[in-house]
Backbone as a chain_set.jsonl record, in Angstrom:
{"seq": "MINRKRILPTAVAITAVVAGSATAYAGYDAGLFSQPQSTYEAAVKTSGNYYYLAAASSSYNSLAYALGDTSNWVWPWGSSNPTSAQVDTYLSGRGYTTTTTASEVKIISYGTSSSIGHFGKPSDVNYVNAKWGQLERLQSLNWDPYNTSSYGAKVKTYK", "coords": {"N": [[111.044, 52.164, 57.445], [109.353, 52.847, 60.522], [109.608, 55.999, 62.24], [109.625, 56.155, 65.52], [110.42, 58.041, 67.363], [109.379, 59.944, 66.212], [106.368, 59.521, 66.026], [105.052, 59.688, 68.883], [105.554, 62.214, 69.629], [104.336, 63.815, 67.438], [101.827, 62.756, 67.873], [100.98, 63.759, 70.632], [101.146, 66.458, 70.141], [98.83, 66.728, 68.148], [96.909, 65.896, 69.734], [96.82, 67.89, 71.478], [95.991, 69.886, 69.748], [93.527, 68.906, 69.154], [92.211, 68.952, 71.794], [92.335, 71.574, 72.413], [94.37, 72.892, 73.58], [96.553, 75.273, 74.746], [99.386, 75.48, 74.074], [102.174, 75.082, 72.723], [104.587, 73.574, 72.857], [105.23, 70.959, 73.035], [106.23, 70.376, 71.052], [108.506, 71.559, 70.429], [110.063, 70.453, 72.332], [110.602, 67.82, 70.908], [111.799, 68.786, 68.73], [110.524, 69.076, 66.42], [110.292, 71.999, 65.001], [111.974, 74.22, 63.053], [113.172, 76.698, 63.61], [114.273, 78.935, 66.28], [112.223, 79.19, 69.071], [111.413, 81.934, 69.314], [110.903, 83.099, 66.796], [108.426, 81.824, 66.21], [106.899, 82.814, 68.055], [106.967, 85.752, 67.908], [105.083, 85.974, 65.893], [102.51, 86.065, 66.603], [99.55, 86.774, 68.295], [98.589, 85.498, 70.739], [100.653, 83.92, 72.885], [102.223, 80.537, 72.185], [100.27, 79.917, 70.321], [100.143, 78.311, 67.976], [100.704, 75.374, 66.093], [102.291, 72.462, 65.559], [101.854, 71.2, 62.229], [103.424, 70.275, 59.803], [106.313, 69.351, 58.272], [108.782, 72.077, 57.87], [109.416, 73.675, 54.626], [110.464, 74.784, 51.139], [109.391, 74.427, 49.234], [106.469, 75.143, 48.819], [104.15, 77.948, 49.328], [101.943, 79.959, 51.519], [99.778, 80.708, 50.177], [99.52, 78.931, 48.2], [99.306, 76.36, 49.748], [96.714, 77.076, 50.588], [95.312, 76.912, 48.591], [95.425, 74.102, 47.873], [97.796, 72.874, 47.244], [100.636, 71.617, 47.609], [102.972, 71.318, 46.242], [104.056, 73.319, 44.806], [105.435, 76.861, 44.719], [103.398, 79.539, 45.055], [102.862, 82.435, 43.808], [101.293, 85.005, 42.119], [101.866, 87.65, 41.687], [104.685, 88.458, 41.723], [107.341, 89.89, 43.406], [105.99, 91.541, 44.863], [103.743, 92.395, 47.356], [100.061, 91.691, 46.919], [97.082, 93.935, 46.736], [93.94, 93.878, 48.314], [91.949, 93.828, 46.388], [93.223, 92.961, 44.412], [93.901, 90.025, 44.753], [91.415, 89.549, 45.265], [90.492, 89.455, 42.746], [92.442, 87.58, 41.451], [91.706, 85.129, 43.142], [89.166, 84.882, 42.089], [89.422, 84.03, 39.695], [89.884, 81.464, 39.93], [87.878, 80.432, 40.664], [86.879, 81.258, 43.187], [85.109, 83.241, 45.573], [83.893, 86.109, 47.482], [83.064, 85.798, 51.183], [81.22, 85.942, 54.066], [79.938, 84.009, 55.459], [80.499, 82.03, 58.098], [80.749, 79.033, 57.724], [81.105, 78.631, 55.174], [83.823, 79.364, 54.356], [86.608, 78.901, 52.553], [89.383, 79.71, 52.215], [91.203, 82.135, 53.651], [92.475, 85.602, 53.84], [95.4, 87.559, 54.721], [96.904, 90.605, 56.352], [96.609, 93.913, 55.387], [94.281, 96.147, 53.663], [95.537, 96.981, 51.76], [97.906, 95.605, 51.037], [98.413, 92.385, 51.028], [99.958, 89.786, 52.514], [99.76, 86.942, 53.444], [98.185, 83.683, 53.625], [95.631, 81.493, 54.935], [93.937, 78.369, 55.895], [90.766, 77.572, 56.977], [90.42, 74.744, 59.502], [88.191, 74.485, 61.068], [85.457, 76.005, 62.483], [86.746, 77.453, 64.69], [89.487, 77.146, 64.122], [92.464, 77.861, 62.023], [94.488, 76.71, 59.454], [97.902, 76.946, 58.069], [100.552, 77.785, 55.91], [103.431, 78.777, 56.998], [105.135, 80.777, 55.252], [108.817, 79.68, 54.178], [108.71, 78.328, 56.306], [107.261, 75.733, 58.912], [103.886, 74.1, 58.347], [101.558, 75.187, 60.187], [98.647, 75.496, 62.772], [96.563, 77.552, 64.172], [94.592, 78.58, 67.071], [91.524, 79.982, 66.406], [90.499, 82.611, 63.816], [91.989, 84.708, 63.337], [94.759, 85.136, 64.458], [97.258, 86.384, 64.048], [99.868, 88.958, 64.79], [100.244, 92.396, 64.403], [102.726, 93.1, 63.455], [103.627, 90.995, 62.056], [102.303, 88.411, 60.051], [99.529, 90.062, 60.356], [96.019, 91.384, 60.385], [93.145, 89.473, 59.711], [91.676, 89.692, 56.565], [89.784, 89.095, 54.688], [87.554, 86.747, 53.415], [87.02, 83.942, 51.899], [85.131, 81.518, 49.76]], "CA": [[110.892, 51.776, 59.007], [109.026, 53.654, 61.24], [110.307, 56.727, 63.37], [109.18, 56.105, 66.667], [110.811, 59.028, 67.942], [108.408, 61.409, 65.782], [105.131, 59.379, 66.205], [104.653, 60.258, 70.158], [105.48, 63.809, 69.773], [103.428, 64.261, 66.577], [100.353, 62.455, 68.666], [101.127, 64.796, 71.526], [100.972, 67.816, 69.083], [97.893, 66.521, 67.378], [96.217, 65.771, 70.637], [96.755, 69.438, 72.084], [95.201, 70.859, 68.882], [92.144, 68.848, 68.857], [91.812, 69.273, 72.891], [92.24, 73.082, 72.301], [95.201, 73.624, 74.262], [96.978, 76.716, 74.182], [100.733, 75.547, 74.106], [102.72, 74.07, 71.099], [105.733, 73.586, 73.133], [105.554, 69.68, 73.003], [106.89, 70.345, 69.378], [110.007, 71.955, 70.643], [110.811, 69.016, 73.046], [110.677, 66.666, 70.062], [112.584, 68.947, 68.003], [109.855, 69.39, 65.485], [110.511, 72.996, 64.621], [113.009, 74.67, 62.453], [113.806, 77.913, 64.086], [113.951, 79.202, 67.7], [110.786, 79.653, 69.531], [111.018, 83.229, 69.468], [110.437, 83.323, 65.442], [107.059, 81.868, 65.936], [106.163, 83.828, 69.276], [106.74, 87.074, 67.376], [104.061, 86.284, 64.791], [101.324, 85.504, 67.154], [99.127, 87.592, 69.103], [98.925, 84.567, 71.849], [101.893, 83.093, 72.984], [101.956, 79.498, 71.979], [98.982, 80.043, 69.405], [100.669, 77.513, 67.103], [100.813, 73.697, 66.363], [102.869, 71.791, 64.399], [101.164, 70.027, 61.222], [103.971, 69.433, 58.776], [107.648, 70.003, 58.168], [109.095, 73.138, 56.946], [109.593, 73.312, 53.214], [110.66, 75.727, 50.648], [108.54, 74.017, 48.022], [105.135, 75.691, 48.665], [103.767, 78.729, 50.478], [100.57, 79.839, 52.15], [98.789, 80.865, 49.09], [99.801, 77.42, 47.356], [98.652, 75.855, 50.604], [95.448, 77.446, 51.057], [94.65, 76.319, 47.192], [95.476, 72.727, 48.107], [98.676, 72.578, 46.316], [101.877, 71.447, 48.428], [104.25, 71.098, 45.304], [104.357, 74.609, 44.057], [105.25, 78.162, 45.483], [102.425, 80.183, 44.113], [102.542, 84.212, 44.212], [101.665, 85.715, 40.962], [102.398, 89.102, 41.714], [106.063, 88.739, 41.523], [108.054, 90.207, 44.711], [105.293, 92.569, 45.409], [102.054, 92.043, 47.774], [98.85, 92.271, 46.184], [96.045, 94.239, 47.41], [93.016, 92.831, 48.615], [91.035, 94.216, 45.189], [94.033, 91.964, 43.236], [93.301, 88.695, 45.458], [89.988, 89.16, 44.702], [90.762, 89.174, 41.074], [92.97, 86.334, 41.05], [91.222, 84.249, 43.496], [87.819, 84.996, 41.181], [89.805, 83.587, 38.34], [90.118, 80.206, 40.282], [86.501, 80.001, 41.293], [86.68, 81.606, 44.559], [84.111, 84.542, 45.738], [84.165, 86.168, 49.118], [81.705, 84.972, 51.779], [81.086, 86.294, 55.358], [79.357, 82.807, 56.081], [81.904, 81.071, 58.371], [80.72, 77.676, 57.373], [81.352, 78.468, 53.385], [84.928, 79.871, 54.198], [87.607, 77.923, 52.347], [90.417, 80.727, 52.169], [91.416, 83.552, 54.499], [93.734, 86.718, 53.367], [95.972, 88.308, 55.919], [97.662, 91.924, 55.979], [96.025, 94.754, 55.164], [93.474, 95.948, 52.209], [96.512, 97.614, 50.373], [99.013, 94.642, 51.154], [98.002, 90.988, 51.637], [101.004, 88.786, 52.705], [99.726, 85.746, 54.232], [96.933, 83.005, 53.656], [95.461, 80.427, 55.55], [92.653, 78.016, 55.305], [90.011, 77.183, 58.188], [90.054, 73.741, 59.672], [86.815, 74.615, 61.264], [85.145, 77.676, 62.616], [87.612, 77.74, 65.36], [91.177, 77.142, 63.78], [93.06, 78.228, 60.757], [95.727, 76.095, 59.236], [98.411, 77.739, 57.158], [101.775, 77.358, 55.602], [104.273, 79.747, 57.366], [106.445, 81.267, 54.211], [109.361, 78.682, 54.371], [108.584, 77.546, 57.914], [106.361, 74.625, 58.99], [102.643, 74.284, 58.351], [100.708, 75.147, 61.483], [97.367, 75.65, 63.006], [96.287, 78.379, 65.597], [93.185, 78.901, 67.592], [90.959, 81.471, 65.987], [90.928, 82.992, 62.598], [92.743, 86.086, 63.26], [95.664, 84.756, 65.221], [98.64, 87.255, 63.807], [99.825, 90.142, 65.191], [100.07, 93.408, 62.955], [103.878, 93.05, 63.085], [103.976, 89.77, 61.317], [101.124, 88.493, 59.009], [98.547, 90.869, 60.017], [94.851, 90.887, 60.597], [92.475, 88.775, 58.427], [91.082, 90.87, 55.987], [88.656, 88.894, 53.889], [87.224, 85.273, 53.568], [86.57, 83.259, 50.398], [84.436, 80.505, 49.511]], "C": [[110.221, 53.224, 59.651], [109.36, 54.554, 62.226], [109.728, 56.775, 64.376], [109.4, 57.191, 67.321], [109.825, 60.43, 67.66], [106.944, 60.921, 65.896], [104.534, 59.892, 67.465], [104.543, 61.618, 69.917], [104.084, 64.5, 68.994], [101.732, 64.01, 67.139], [100.048, 63.369, 69.609], [100.237, 65.904, 71.162], [99.529, 67.658, 68.544], [96.54, 66.462, 68.681], [95.818, 67.045, 71.368], [96.004, 69.987, 71.155], [93.669, 70.518, 69.12], [91.363, 68.987, 70.497], [91.421, 70.871, 73.273], [93.22, 73.507, 73.211], [96.263, 74.566, 73.672], [98.698, 76.678, 74.188], [101.076, 74.592, 73.01], [104.246, 73.787, 71.679], [106.53, 72.026, 73.471], [106.182, 69.564, 71.843], [108.234, 70.598, 69.582], [110.633, 70.806, 71.195], [111.079, 68.299, 72.076], [111.634, 67.021, 68.817], [111.979, 69.037, 66.48], [110.295, 70.67, 64.6], [111.738, 73.53, 63.951], [113.889, 75.937, 63.016], [113.539, 78.16, 65.415], [112.602, 79.457, 67.993], [110.508, 81.182, 69.341], [110.673, 83.682, 68.104], [108.764, 83.31, 65.379], [106.439, 82.552, 66.947], [105.954, 85.216, 68.829], [105.709, 87.158, 66.321], [102.712, 86.136, 65.297], [100.737, 86.287, 68.011], [98.861, 86.931, 70.66], [100.046, 83.765, 71.964], [101.593, 81.684, 73.119], [100.855, 79.106, 71.131], [99.533, 79.363, 68.419], [100.783, 76.449, 67.364], [101.118, 73.073, 65.356], [102.048, 70.884, 63.531], [102.076, 69.204, 60.411], [105.336, 70.222, 59.017], [108.105, 71.273, 57.443], [109.582, 72.842, 55.632], [109.441, 74.387, 52.522], [109.867, 75.593, 49.461], [106.9, 74.907, 47.75], [104.94, 76.733, 49.769], [102.395, 78.555, 51.029], [99.924, 79.993, 51.135], [98.681, 79.24, 48.424], [98.74, 76.248, 48.7], [97.089, 76.025, 51.069], [94.803, 76.934, 49.497], [94.744, 75.076, 47.273], [96.681, 72.403, 47.447], [100.076, 72.55, 47.361], [103.011, 70.979, 47.588], [104.846, 72.277, 44.754], [104.554, 75.888, 45.113], [104.447, 78.733, 44.404], [102.168, 81.501, 44.77], [102.769, 85.227, 42.92], [101.803, 87.117, 40.804], [103.873, 89.53, 42.106], [106.498, 88.827, 42.965], [107.203, 91.015, 45.278], [103.904, 91.495, 46.259], [101.139, 92.455, 47.597], [98.148, 93.175, 47.231], [94.953, 93.449, 47.458], [92.202, 92.721, 47.392], [92.136, 92.961, 44.04], [94.042, 90.72, 43.911], [92.215, 88.568, 45.177], [89.689, 88.685, 43.204], [91.351, 87.659, 40.861], [92.379, 85.092, 41.766], [89.379, 83.936, 42.643], [87.949, 84.023, 40.094], [90.037, 82.35, 38.5], [89.118, 79.911, 40.849], [86.062, 80.32, 42.513], [85.808, 82.892, 44.677], [83.965, 84.685, 47.208], [82.968, 86.08, 49.685], [81.962, 85.66, 53.254], [80.383, 85.076, 56.173], [80.55, 82.078, 56.461], [81.588, 79.766, 57.762], [81.054, 77.372, 55.897], [82.888, 78.731, 53.515], [85.852, 78.456, 53.987], [89.227, 78.554, 52.508], [90.448, 82.143, 53.098], [92.718, 84.169, 53.952], [94.233, 87.415, 54.672], [96.633, 89.598, 55.717], [96.768, 93.107, 56.248], [95.105, 95.057, 53.704], [94.592, 96.586, 51.39], [97.848, 96.717, 50.317], [98.825, 93.499, 51.787], [99.231, 90.173, 51.369], [100.802, 87.206, 52.79], [98.136, 85.255, 53.82], [96.969, 81.96, 54.269], [93.753, 79.883, 55.19], [91.98, 77.47, 56.567], [89.936, 75.428, 58.311], [88.68, 73.206, 60.242], [86.379, 76.092, 61.952], [85.721, 78.385, 63.97], [89.063, 77.952, 65.286], [91.377, 77.211, 62.494], [94.436, 77.49, 60.817], [96.455, 76.732, 58.005], [99.862, 77.408, 57.368], [102.572, 78.608, 55.939], [105.689, 80.13, 56.437], [107.393, 79.871, 54.258], [109.549, 78.116, 55.46], [107.66, 76.574, 57.779], [104.77, 74.976, 58.747], [102.158, 74.104, 59.691], [99.415, 75.557, 61.481], [97.505, 76.603, 64.133], [94.655, 78.369, 65.714], [92.613, 80.192, 67.188], [91.513, 81.474, 64.651], [91.615, 84.212, 62.383], [93.93, 85.966, 64.228], [97.136, 85.771, 65.155], [98.605, 88.337, 64.358], [100.045, 91.19, 64.192], [101.803, 93.62, 62.635], [104.457, 91.962, 62.039], [102.914, 89.648, 60.202], [100.085, 89.701, 59.068], [97.074, 90.336, 60.478], [94.137, 90.044, 59.413], [91.743, 89.827, 58.222], [89.832, 90.376, 55.119], [88.836, 87.277, 53.892], [86.498, 85.036, 52.095], [86.006, 81.915, 50.498], [84.612, 79.778, 47.924]], "O": [[110.525, 54.373, 59.329], [109.467, 54.002, 63.321], [108.967, 57.741, 64.317], [108.453, 57.479, 68.053], [109.577, 61.424, 68.343], [106.128, 61.843, 65.877], [103.506, 60.554, 67.318], [103.448, 62.173, 69.999], [103.207, 65.243, 69.437], [100.755, 64.732, 66.94], [98.925, 63.873, 69.572], [99.127, 66.236, 71.577], [98.963, 68.751, 68.517], [95.419, 66.937, 68.494], [94.681, 67.239, 71.799], [95.151, 70.733, 71.636], [92.769, 71.347, 69.251], [90.139, 69.11, 70.549], [90.582, 71.293, 74.069], [92.977, 74.596, 73.732], [96.702, 74.626, 72.524], [99.304, 77.744, 74.298], [100.451, 73.633, 72.556], [105.129, 73.793, 70.821], [107.666, 71.797, 73.888], [106.746, 68.49, 71.634], [109.099, 69.95, 68.993], [111.582, 70.231, 70.662], [112.217, 67.874, 72.277], [112.152, 66.192, 68.069], [112.711, 69.069, 65.491], [110.667, 70.411, 63.455], [112.743, 73.111, 64.524], [115.101, 76.067, 62.842], [112.525, 77.614, 65.851], [111.865, 79.943, 67.135], [109.345, 81.568, 69.223], [110.08, 84.761, 68.107], [108.004, 84.137, 64.877], [105.297, 82.935, 66.692], [104.984, 85.867, 69.218], [105.422, 88.255, 65.842], [101.777, 86.078, 64.498], [101.594, 86.686, 68.799], [98.902, 87.654, 71.656], [100.332, 82.942, 71.093], [100.804, 81.371, 74.011], [100.478, 77.937, 71.206], [99.375, 80.127, 67.466], [100.958, 76.1, 68.532], [100.438, 73.029, 64.331], [101.564, 69.865, 64.024], [101.933, 68.001, 60.193], [105.519, 71.263, 59.648], [107.687, 71.41, 56.293], [110.169, 71.773, 55.465], [108.538, 75.153, 52.859], [109.669, 76.556, 48.721], [106.399, 75.177, 46.659], [105.392, 76.575, 50.903], [101.764, 77.499, 51.075], [99.128, 79.054, 51.094], [97.624, 78.624, 48.288], [97.736, 75.583, 48.447], [96.448, 75.236, 51.763], [93.627, 76.572, 49.509], [93.89, 74.611, 46.519], [96.543, 71.299, 46.921], [100.442, 73.626, 47.834], [103.926, 70.323, 48.086], [105.985, 72.286, 44.288], [103.934, 75.93, 46.175], [104.629, 78.56, 43.199], [101.555, 81.737, 45.811], [103.741, 85.93, 42.643], [101.844, 87.636, 39.688], [104.208, 90.589, 42.635], [106.109, 87.961, 43.748], [107.573, 91.364, 46.399], [103.374, 90.429, 45.946], [100.948, 93.614, 47.965], [98.518, 93.204, 48.405], [94.88, 92.423, 46.782], [91.692, 91.619, 47.191], [91.687, 92.31, 43.097], [94.459, 90.024, 42.986], [91.832, 87.465, 44.787], [88.925, 87.847, 42.725], [90.791, 86.768, 40.222], [92.469, 84.019, 41.17], [88.684, 82.924, 42.735], [87.039, 83.347, 39.615], [90.412, 81.755, 37.49], [89.247, 79.029, 41.698], [85.037, 79.828, 42.987], [85.868, 83.631, 43.694], [83.917, 83.76, 48.019], [81.919, 86.214, 49.056], [83.148, 85.894, 53.487], [80.269, 85.142, 57.397], [81.399, 81.609, 55.704], [82.561, 79.398, 57.102], [81.242, 76.246, 55.435], [83.437, 78.196, 52.552], [85.926, 77.44, 54.678], [90.144, 77.833, 52.901], [89.598, 83.031, 53.037], [93.746, 83.554, 53.672], [93.456, 87.773, 55.557], [97.023, 89.659, 54.551], [96.224, 93.215, 57.347], [95.216, 94.289, 52.748], [94.377, 96.65, 50.18], [98.787, 97.079, 49.608], [99.011, 93.433, 53.002], [99.561, 89.874, 50.221], [101.567, 86.385, 52.282], [97.161, 85.997, 53.704], [98.016, 81.317, 54.348], [92.814, 80.445, 54.626], [92.749, 76.835, 57.289], [89.466, 74.795, 57.366], [88.153, 72.106, 60.081], [87.049, 77.119, 61.842], [85.377, 79.504, 64.351], [89.749, 78.648, 66.035], [90.566, 76.681, 61.735], [95.265, 77.526, 61.726], [95.799, 77.039, 57.01], [100.389, 76.964, 58.389], [102.413, 79.553, 55.166], [106.864, 79.903, 56.728], [106.721, 78.847, 54.385], [110.53, 77.394, 55.642], [107.154, 76.408, 56.669], [104.42, 76.137, 58.962], [102.295, 73.044, 60.301], [98.907, 75.965, 60.437], [98.419, 76.508, 64.952], [93.786, 78.219, 64.854], [93.07, 81.285, 67.521], [92.469, 80.822, 64.232], [91.781, 84.675, 61.254], [94.028, 86.979, 64.92], [97.93, 85.85, 66.093], [97.518, 88.885, 64.541], [100.027, 90.805, 63.023], [102.136, 94.259, 61.637], [105.488, 92.067, 61.375], [102.639, 90.617, 59.494], [99.78, 90.294, 58.033], [96.881, 89.181, 60.859], [94.618, 90.014, 58.28], [91.265, 90.644, 59.01], [88.933, 91.175, 54.859], [89.843, 86.654, 54.228], [85.715, 85.728, 51.444], [86.454, 81.176, 51.375], [83.954, 78.781, 47.626]]}, "num_chains": 1, "name": "protein.A"}
């Protein structure tokens, strides 16, 4: 059976993303988010710069999602965050190389050169999609949406 309560809010959220809206509040009204709004606001530089794409899940994380896997938690560095050089090595082994050409980018790393803690993948040259830890999969406007106290700045892009 179709859950009509979720269709309209999801359509509103998708429309907001496509139209470039600067708010994600429709998702809150629909009960789509798993945490208080303050949790999401604390992660981004610009208030409301996160749009609901998929439900919260502990089955997979940002790296897994960036690699195209929504069934497994992928973090080959154990309980530590890797350096950017370690990420380069890992992704190279999976066929990725660094790039600065926007149209080629498939994966974006976030954090600092000494501590990468998050990954995303562009949906185009203006948006990045990412799985926020055990939270929802979200979309943000621009490829560098996170503040330094959360996921941090964009470090490298990979093709």
